[in-house]
MARKOL-5192 format. One record per residue (C-alpha): residue number from 1; x, y, z. Coordinates in steps of 0.05 Angstrom, whole numbers. Layout:
+-----+--------+--------+--------+
: num :      X :      Y :      Z :
+-----+--------+--------+--------+
: NUM :      X :      Y :      Z :
...
+-----+--------+--------+--------+
END
This chain:
+-----+--------+--------+--------+
: num :      X :      Y :      Z :
+-----+--------+--------+--------+
:   1 :      0 :      0 :      0 :
:   2 :     28 :     68 :    -19 :
:   3 :     36 :    123 :     33 :
:   4 :    -22 :    162 :      3 :
:   5 :    -68 :    101 :      3 :
:   6 :    -50 :     89 :     76 :
:   7 :    -66 :    161 :     93 :
:   8 :   -131 :    155 :     56 :
:   9 :   -149 :     93 :     95 :
:  10 :   -133 :    126 :    161 :
:  11 :   -178 :    185 :    147 :
:  12 :   -232 :    141 :    117 :
:  13 :   -234 :     97 :    178 :
:  14 :   -250 :    157 :    221 :
:  15 :   -317 :    167 :    187 :
:  16 :   -333 :     95 :    165 :
:  17 :   -373 :     76 :    228 :
:  18 :   -415 :    139 :    229 :
:  19 :   -487 :    124 :    210 :
:  20 :   -475 :     53 :    189 :
:  21 :   -534 :      6 :    199 :
:  22 :   -510 :    -60 :    230 :
:  23 :   -564 :   -100 :    195 :
:  24 :   -557 :    -77 :    123 :
:  25 :   -485 :    -52 :    125 :
:  26 :   -511 :     10 :     91 :
:  27 :   -514 :     81 :    116 :
:  28 :   -569 :    124 :    147 :
:  29 :   -538 :    192 :    142 :
:  30 :   -598 :    237 :    130 :
:  31 :   -586 :    311 :    125 :
:  32 :   -582 :    347 :    192 :
:  33 :   -594 :    284 :    233 :
:  34 :   -545 :    260 :    286 :
:  35 :   -499 :    219 :    239 :
:  36 :   -493 :    275 :    188 :
:  37 :   -484 :    327 :    243 :
:  38 :   -426 :    284 :    270 :
:  39 :   -395 :    285 :    201 :
:  40 :   -403 :    360 :    197 :
:  41 :   -366 :    365 :    264 :
:  42 :   -311 :    320 :    234 :
:  43 :   -308 :    368 :    175 :
:  44 :   -295 :    426 :    221 :
:  45 :   -241 :    387 :    259 :
:  46 :   -205 :    369 :    194 :
:  47 :   -208 :    441 :    171 :
:  48 :   -183 :    467 :    238 :
:  49 :   -125 :    417 :    236 :
:  50 :   -105 :    447 :    170 :
:  51 :   -115 :    520 :    190 :
:  52 :   -174 :    526 :    142 :
:  53 :   -229 :    571 :    171 :
:  54 :   -299 :    544 :    162 :
:  55 :   -358 :    588 :    140 :
:  56 :   -431 :    566 :    137 :
:  57 :   -473 :    601 :     85 :
:  58 :   -540 :    602 :    123 :
:  59 :   -568 :    546 :     79 :
:  60 :   -532 :    489 :    114 :
:  61 :   -472 :    487 :     67 :
:  62 :   -402 :    487 :     98 :
:  63 :   -340 :    517 :     65 :
:  64 :   -268 :    508 :     89 :
:  65 :   -221 :    559 :     60 :
:  66 :   -148 :    553 :     41 :
:  67 :   -131 :    625 :     25 :
:  68 :   -169 :    690 :     32 :
:  69 :   -243 :    682 :     15 :
:  70 :   -247 :    755 :     -3 :
:  71 :   -194 :    748 :    -57 :
:  72 :   -242 :    721 :   -109 :
:  73 :   -228 :    673 :   -165 :
:  74 :   -231 :    614 :   -117 :
:  75 :   -232 :    541 :   -138 :
:  76 :   -286 :    502 :   -103 :
:  77 :   -284 :    427 :    -91 :
:  78 :   -319 :    378 :    -44 :
:  79 :   -385 :    340 :    -44 :
:  80 :   -437 :    318 :      9 :
:  81 :   -443 :    274 :     71 :
:  82 :   -517 :    253 :     68 :
:  83 :   -539 :    186 :     41 :
:  84 :   -600 :    152 :     12 :
:  85 :   -632 :    100 :     59 :
:  86 :   -581 :     44 :     70 :
:  87 :   -536 :     76 :     18 :
:  88 :   -463 :     63 :      4 :
:  89 :   -402 :     92 :     39 :
:  90 :   -370 :    128 :    -19 :
:  91 :   -425 :    168 :    -51 :
:  92 :   -411 :    239 :    -27 :
:  93 :   -360 :    231 :     30 :
:  94 :   -306 :    208 :    -19 :
:  95 :   -305 :    276 :    -50 :
:  96 :   -296 :    311 :     16 :
:  97 :   -243 :    264 :     44 :
:  98 :   -206 :    269 :    -22 :
:  99 :   -208 :    345 :    -22 :
: 100 :   -174 :    350 :     46 :
: 101 :   -122 :    300 :     25 :
: 102 :   -110 :    337 :    -40 :
: 103 :    -96 :    400 :      0 :
: 104 :    -47 :    359 :     41 :
: 105 :    -13 :    335 :    -23 :
: 106 :     -4 :    405 :    -50 :
: 107 :     23 :    431 :     16 :
: 108 :     71 :    373 :     22 :
: 109 :     97 :    390 :    -47 :
: 110 :    108 :    462 :    -26 :
: 111 :     54 :    489 :    -73 :
: 112 :     20 :    554 :    -53 :
: 113 :    -46 :    573 :    -86 :
: 114 :    -49 :    640 :   -123 :
: 115 :   -124 :    635 :   -118 :
: 116 :   -163 :    610 :    -58 :
: 117 :   -186 :    538 :    -52 :
: 118 :   -250 :    521 :    -16 :
: 119 :   -274 :    452 :      6 :
: 120 :   -350 :    446 :      9 :
: 121 :   -398 :    400 :     45 :
: 122 :   -466 :    411 :     14 :
: 123 :   -529 :    396 :     53 :
: 124 :   -585 :    348 :     30 :
: 125 :   -556 :    328 :    -37 :
: 126 :   -593 :    263 :    -40 :
: 127 :   -662 :    291 :    -21 :
: 128 :   -673 :    230 :     22 :
: 129 :   -699 :    270 :     82 :
: 130 :   -735 :    331 :     52 :
: 131 :   -750 :    306 :    -18 :
: 132 :   -712 :    355 :    -60 :
: 133 :   -643 :    333 :    -85 :
: 134 :   -585 :    382 :    -85 :
: 135 :   -624 :    427 :    -37 :
: 136 :   -563 :    463 :     -9 :
: 137 :   -533 :    480 :    -77 :
: 138 :   -602 :    500 :   -104 :
: 139 :   -610 :    548 :    -46 :
: 140 :   -540 :    576 :    -56 :
: 141 :   -554 :    590 :   -130 :
: 142 :   -626 :    613 :   -122 :
: 143 :   -655 :    554 :   -160 :
: 144 :   -706 :    541 :   -105 :
: 145 :   -749 :    592 :    -69 :
: 146 :   -732 :    602 :      4 :
: 147 :   -804 :    595 :     26 :
: 148 :   -811 :    528 :    -10 :
: 149 :   -745 :    502 :     19 :
: 150 :   -762 :    525 :     89 :
: 151 :   -828 :    489 :     87 :
: 152 :   -803 :    422 :     61 :
: 153 :   -818 :    369 :    113 :
: 154 :   -790 :    300 :    129 :
: 155 :   -830 :    237 :    144 :
: 156 :   -837 :    259 :    217 :
: 157 :   -864 :    327 :    199 :
: 158 :   -800 :    366 :    216 :
: 159 :   -788 :    423 :    167 :
: 160 :   -722 :    440 :    135 :
: 161 :   -722 :    507 :    171 :
: 162 :   -733 :    472 :    238 :
: 163 :   -677 :    422 :    225 :
: 164 :   -631 :    478 :    202 :
: 165 :   -647 :    518 :    265 :
: 166 :   -666 :    579 :    224 :
: 167 :   -698 :    600 :    160 :
: 168 :   -651 :    585 :    101 :
: 169 :   -615 :    647 :     75 :
: 170 :   -628 :    630 :      1 :
: 171 :   -587 :    654 :    -57 :
: 172 :   -520 :    687 :    -40 :
: 173 :   -493 :    721 :   -103 :
: 174 :   -434 :    749 :    -64 :
: 175 :   -410 :    680 :    -42 :
: 176 :   -425 :    648 :   -109 :
: 177 :   -388 :    704 :   -143 :
: 178 :   -324 :    687 :   -106 :
: 179 :   -318 :    621 :   -142 :
: 180 :   -285 :    615 :   -211 :
: 181 :   -293 :    540 :   -218 :
: 182 :   -321 :    478 :   -184 :
: 183 :   -291 :    408 :   -188 :
: 184 :   -328 :    351 :   -153 :
: 185 :   -296 :    284 :   -144 :
: 186 :   -345 :    226 :   -138 :
: 187 :   -346 :    151 :   -138 :
: 188 :   -368 :    124 :   -206 :
: 189 :   -441 :    102 :   -206 :
: 190 :   -432 :     48 :   -259 :
: 191 :   -375 :      4 :   -282 :
: 192 :   -349 :     37 :   -345 :
: 193 :   -281 :     48 :   -314 :
: 194 :   -275 :    -26 :   -300 :
: 195 :   -285 :    -41 :   -373 :
: 196 :   -236 :     15 :   -391 :
: 197 :   -185 :     -8 :   -340 :
: 198 :   -177 :     63 :   -314 :
: 199 :   -178 :     87 :   -242 :
: 200 :   -204 :    158 :   -257 :
: 201 :   -248 :    192 :   -309 :
: 202 :   -274 :    261 :   -326 :
: 203 :   -348 :    274 :   -333 :
: 204 :   -377 :    302 :   -398 :
: 205 :   -450 :    310 :   -379 :
: 206 :   -508 :    292 :   -332 :
: 207 :   -572 :    264 :   -362 :
: 208 :   -634 :    306 :   -351 :
: 209 :   -674 :    277 :   -294 :
: 210 :   -727 :    291 :   -243 :
: 211 :   -777 :    266 :   -190 :
: 212 :   -852 :    264 :   -197 :
: 213 :   -902 :    247 :   -142 :
: 214 :   -963 :    207 :   -163 :
: 215 :  -1021 :    212 :   -112 :
: 216 :  -1075 :    159 :   -124 :
: 217 :  -1140 :    170 :    -86 :
: 218 :  -1193 :    116 :    -78 :
: 219 :  -1241 :     92 :    -26 :
: 220 :  -1217 :     58 :     37 :
: 221 :  -1259 :     -2 :     55 :
: 222 :  -1259 :    -71 :     87 :
: 223 :  -1218 :   -124 :     50 :
: 224 :  -1265 :   -180 :     70 :
: 225 :  -1334 :   -149 :     59 :
: 226 :  -1326 :   -105 :     -2 :
: 227 :  -1344 :   -138 :    -68 :
: 228 :  -1289 :   -137 :   -121 :
: 229 :  -1336 :   -102 :   -169 :
: 230 :  -1351 :    -47 :   -118 :
: 231 :  -1279 :    -28 :   -103 :
: 232 :  -1244 :     37 :   -119 :
: 233 :  -1174 :     12 :   -103 :
: 234 :  -1117 :     61 :   -114 :
: 235 :  -1066 :      5 :   -105 :
: 236 :  -1088 :    -24 :   -172 :
: 237 :  -1076 :     42 :   -206 :
: 238 :  -1009 :     50 :   -172 :
: 239 :   -987 :    -21 :   -192 :
: 240 :  -1007 :     -9 :   -265 :
: 241 :   -968 :     56 :   -264 :
: 242 :   -904 :     23 :   -240 :
: 243 :   -908 :    -28 :   -296 :
: 244 :   -924 :     27 :   -347 :
: 245 :   -863 :     67 :   -324 :
: 246 :   -819 :      6 :   -334 :
: 247 :   -847 :     -8 :   -403 :
: 248 :   -844 :     65 :   -428 :
: 249 :   -772 :     73 :   -404 :
: 250 :   -749 :      9 :   -439 :
: 251 :   -783 :     31 :   -503 :
: 252 :   -744 :     97 :   -501 :
: 253 :   -676 :     70 :   -476 :
: 254 :   -688 :    114 :   -414 :
: 255 :   -691 :    100 :   -340 :
: 256 :   -753 :     99 :   -296 :
: 257 :   -756 :     77 :   -224 :
: 258 :   -810 :     77 :   -171 :
: 259 :   -770 :     64 :   -109 :
: 260 :   -814 :     95 :    -56 :
: 261 :   -886 :     85 :    -38 :
: 262 :   -933 :    106 :     18 :
: 263 :   -999 :     74 :     32 :
: 264 :  -1058 :     97 :     76 :
: 265 :  -1081 :     67 :    121 :
: 266 :  -1029 :     14 :    108 :
: 267 :  -1068 :    -43 :    139 :
: 268 :  -1067 :   -115 :    114 :
: 269 :  -1143 :   -122 :    117 :
: 270 :  -1161 :    -55 :     88 :
: 271 :  -1168 :    -30 :     17 :
: 272 :  -1123 :     32 :     14 :
: 273 :  -1154 :    100 :     12 :
: 274 :  -1092 :    131 :    -17 :
: 275 :  -1027 :    108 :    -48 :
: 276 :   -969 :    155 :    -64 :
: 277 :   -912 :    134 :   -108 :
: 278 :   -850 :    173 :   -129 :
: 279 :   -824 :    166 :   -201 :
: 280 :   -751 :    178 :   -214 :
: 281 :   -742 :    188 :   -290 :
: 282 :   -678 :    199 :   -330 :
: 283 :   -659 :    201 :   -403 :
: 284 :   -601 :    221 :   -447 :
: 285 :   -642 :    276 :   -482 :
: 286 :   -693 :    325 :   -453 :
: 287 :   -744 :    307 :   -507 :
: 288 :   -739 :    234 :   -488 :
: 289 :   -749 :    249 :   -414 :
: 290 :   -809 :    293 :   -429 :
: 291 :   -840 :    239 :   -473 :
: 292 :   -829 :    187 :   -420 :
: 293 :   -861 :    225 :   -363 :
: 294 :   -919 :    247 :   -408 :
: 295 :   -933 :    176 :   -429 :
: 296 :   -931 :    149 :   -357 :
: 297 :   -979 :    204 :   -335 :
: 298 :  -1027 :    190 :   -392 :
: 299 :  -1028 :    115 :   -378 :
: 300 :  -1037 :    127 :   -303 :
: 301 :  -1095 :    175 :   -316 :
: 302 :  -1129 :    126 :   -363 :
: 303 :  -1122 :     69 :   -313 :
: 304 :  -1149 :    114 :   -257 :
: 305 :  -1213 :    126 :   -298 :
: 306 :  -1222 :     51 :   -306 :
: 307 :  -1209 :     38 :   -232 :
: 308 :  -1254 :     95 :   -207 :
: 309 :  -1196 :    128 :   -173 :
: 310 :  -1167 :    198 :   -178 :
: 311 :  -1096 :    217 :   -197 :
: 312 :  -1055 :    279 :   -181 :
: 313 :   -985 :    284 :   -209 :
: 314 :   -935 :    336 :   -181 :
: 315 :   -866 :    351 :   -206 :
: 316 :   -822 :    355 :   -144 :
: 317 :   -756 :    369 :   -178 :
: 318 :   -729 :    373 :   -249 :
: 319 :   -657 :    381 :   -273 :
: 320 :   -643 :    396 :   -346 :
: 321 :   -587 :    366 :   -387 :
: 322 :   -521 :    388 :   -358 :
: 323 :   -464 :    391 :   -406 :
: 324 :   -402 :    407 :   -365 :
: 325 :   -357 :    462 :   -389 :
: 326 :   -327 :    430 :   -451 :
: 327 :   -262 :    469 :   -449 :
: 328 :   -251 :    452 :   -376 :
: 329 :   -269 :    378 :   -385 :
: 330 :   -222 :    371 :   -444 :
: 331 :   -167 :    408 :   -407 :
: 332 :   -173 :    362 :   -347 :
: 333 :   -179 :    299 :   -389 :
: 334 :   -114 :    318 :   -424 :
: 335 :    -81 :    337 :   -359 :
: 336 :    -98 :    270 :   -327 :
: 337 :    -97 :    227 :   -390 :
: 338 :   -165 :    203 :   -368 :
: 339 :   -226 :    179 :   -406 :
: 340 :   -289 :    223 :   -411 :
: 341 :   -356 :    193 :   -390 :
: 342 :   -428 :    217 :   -384 :
: 343 :   -470 :    199 :   -323 :
: 344 :   -543 :    189 :   -307 :
: 345 :   -536 :    209 :   -234 :
: 346 :   -550 :    279 :   -208 :
: 347 :   -499 :    319 :   -168 :
: 348 :   -489 :    387 :   -137 :
: 349 :   -440 :    398 :   -195 :
: 350 :   -500 :    394 :   -241 :
: 351 :   -532 :    453 :   -205 :
: 352 :   -470 :    495 :   -201 :
: 353 :   -454 :    482 :   -274 :
: 354 :   -506 :    532 :   -294 :
: 355 :   -470 :    587 :   -256 :
: 356 :   -395 :    574 :   -263 :
: 357 :   -346 :    529 :   -300 :
: 358 :   -355 :    460 :   -269 :
: 359 :   -323 :    392 :   -278 :
: 360 :   -328 :    324 :   -245 :
: 361 :   -278 :    268 :   -232 :
: 362 :   -301 :    196 :   -224 :
: 363 :   -263 :    142 :   -185 :
: 364 :   -271 :     70 :   -207 :
: 365 :   -325 :     28 :   -172 :
: 366 :   -308 :    -46 :   -181 :
: 367 :   -379 :    -69 :   -168 :
: 368 :   -413 :    -16 :   -210 :
: 369 :   -466 :    -13 :   -155 :
: 370 :   -485 :     52 :   -121 :
: 371 :   -538 :     74 :    -71 :
: 372 :   -525 :      7 :    -38 :
: 373 :   -478 :    -25 :     12 :
: 374 :   -444 :    -60 :    -47 :
: 375 :   -417 :      7 :    -71 :
: 376 :   -341 :      5 :    -65 :
: 377 :   -273 :     32 :    -87 :
: 378 :   -203 :      6 :    -72 :
: 379 :   -155 :     48 :    -29 :
: 380 :   -107 :     49 :    -89 :
: 381 :   -160 :     78 :   -135 :
: 382 :   -182 :    128 :    -81 :
: 383 :   -108 :    149 :    -76 :
: 384 :   -107 :    157 :   -152 :
: 385 :   -168 :    201 :   -146 :
: 386 :   -134 :    245 :    -93 :
: 387 :    -73 :    252 :   -137 :
: 388 :   -117 :    271 :   -197 :
: 389 :   -156 :    321 :   -156 :
: 390 :    -91 :    352 :   -129 :
: 391 :    -65 :    360 :   -200 :
: 392 :   -130 :    393 :   -220 :
: 393 :   -128 :    441 :   -161 :
: 394 :    -55 :    457 :   -176 :
: 395 :    -73 :    471 :   -249 :
: 396 :   -133 :    515 :   -232 :
: 397 :   -111 :    550 :   -168 :
: 398 :    -36 :    550 :   -167 :
: 399 :    -15 :    573 :   -236 :
+-----+--------+--------+--------+
END
């Protein structure tokens, strides 16, 4: 094991137990809950150990600065700590741990930045607690209204404002204007790098994607006494919609997933009164995504008429096609001699790309699995990612 891989492992082991579920082996690191707050405290400790002052932007995002924040032209890096339910270890935290180690590498080499470097920990990137992905970066950039963000509630009814301890500050043009570029390092969510036999890649684009809530309303009734012909069962409409989403996505070479459902009253011997399902839809082109969602909505509505149920569809979030800064991506791919790959996963980098030159680095994931305990990366590949990020920061902030 190289010295850098050993240092990565040492730092990684400090956070590895935080929020891990003993049963699944996955992580329950929801935004602004105890495990994620512990990681935020760890972030501050790491920054303090490096003499990097930490600033919070009023939206829950943390920034650790190497250099004078007021100087402008800063290079931003980092990622997020929060996870999906029972998610993997690397999605998010790898980008933060790697950022601190990249700073260490540059300092050890005697490199001094001519422009500030900031390491970020964005809040609620996954949207697993409050329902809107990339909430912290959306607030920073003004892509979500403060009132809407403040009122978002988790499953227990706690609002984002309550969890934050204050009303979110919203867009901060002064802070955003201090950044000249953003580079996010992330574990690959796929196995293209395994096939390419490469430890690191540069991202070219993020597929357009979004989340839609389907509310199916019917008539709650007794499972044993209600004749089949008399039922207005929203579960039937929901089940048909799940199958329709799968079919329509396959026809379009797109992705559609219904991975979350809520049932009321959720009793074994009761016909549901209401079923809510959340559709995650993604496609390579905006037109394909629009056609997919439109087709699923039309089929769900037709089935609802047949079942005697009612359907309401609400768009909860939508992210357009993100083509990362082509000049920056090409520059980094040449610098690192790395392949260039698109991704179907959303990231804070996708939000920030609309406001400043942005790039992403991917670190090889041997399993190709993400949002699952099976997500992984070797220490050697993580060290290669740190080295790549350090070279990028040197190129962008130190020349």
